[in-house]
C-alpha positions in Angstrom: -25.0 8.0 -1.8 -25.4 11.3 -3.7 -27.0 13.4 -1.1 -23.9 14.6 0.8 -23.9 11.6 3.2 -20.5 10.1 4.4 -20.3 6.5 4.6 -17.1 4.4 5.7 -16.9 0.6 5.8 -15.9 -1.3 8.9 -15.0 -5.1 8.7 -12.9 -7.5 10.1 -10.4 -10.2 8.7 -9.9 -13.8 9.8 -6.1 -13.7 9.9 -3.2 -11.7 8.9 -2.2 -13.8 6.2 -5.1 -12.7 3.8 -4.7 -9.4 4.4 -2.2 -8.9 1.7 -3.9 -10.2 -1.2 -7.4 -8.5 0.2 -5.4 -5.2 -0.2 -4.0 -5.8 -3.4 -7.5 -6.7 -4.9 -9.1 -4.0 -3.0 -6.5 -1.6 -4.7 -7.3 -3.3 -8.2 -11.0 -2.5 -8.1 -11.2 1.0 -5.6 -9.9 4.1 -5.6 -10.2 4.6 -1.5 -7.7 3.6 0.4 -8.1 1.3 3.4 -6.8 1.9 6.7 -6.3 -0.5 9.7 -7.6 1.0 13.0 -6.8 -1.9 15.3 -7.5 -5.8 15.9 -10.0 -8.1 17.5 -8.8 -9.7 20.8 -10.5 -11.9 23.3 -11.6 -10.2 26.4 -10.0 -11.3 29.3 -13.1 -11.2 31.5 -16.9 -11.8 30.4 -18.1 -8.6 31.6 -15.1 -6.5 30.4 -16.2 -3.6 28.0 -15.8 -3.8 24.3 -13.2 -1.1 23.4 -10.9 -0.1 20.3 -7.6 0.3 21.4 -5.0 1.7 18.9 -1.4 3.8 19.7 -3.1 6.9 20.5 -6.6 6.5 22.3 -9.1 3.7 23.7 -12.8 4.0 22.6 -15.5 2.5 24.2 -17.7 0.1 21.7 -20.2 -1.0 24.2 -23.1 0.8 22.7 -25.8 3.2 23.5 -28.1 2.6 26.2 -31.4 4.2 24.5 -33.6 3.9 28.0 -30.8 5.1 30.3 -28.1 2.8 32.0 -28.8 -1.1 31.9 
């Protein structure tokens, strides 16, 4: 991580009750701040696209089709 590349970690938490303790331990060990970017919810339909929704945007996370549309 010394060649100018930028890296960010993306992870999920099992439930809200563990977030406060995790944030506290994170701050004790790292200077990098945490940012909540959304939450995981069950899709209403099996073929519904996977998206990230926050207060200002909706981003399709379905992935990249390397050989065209499936």
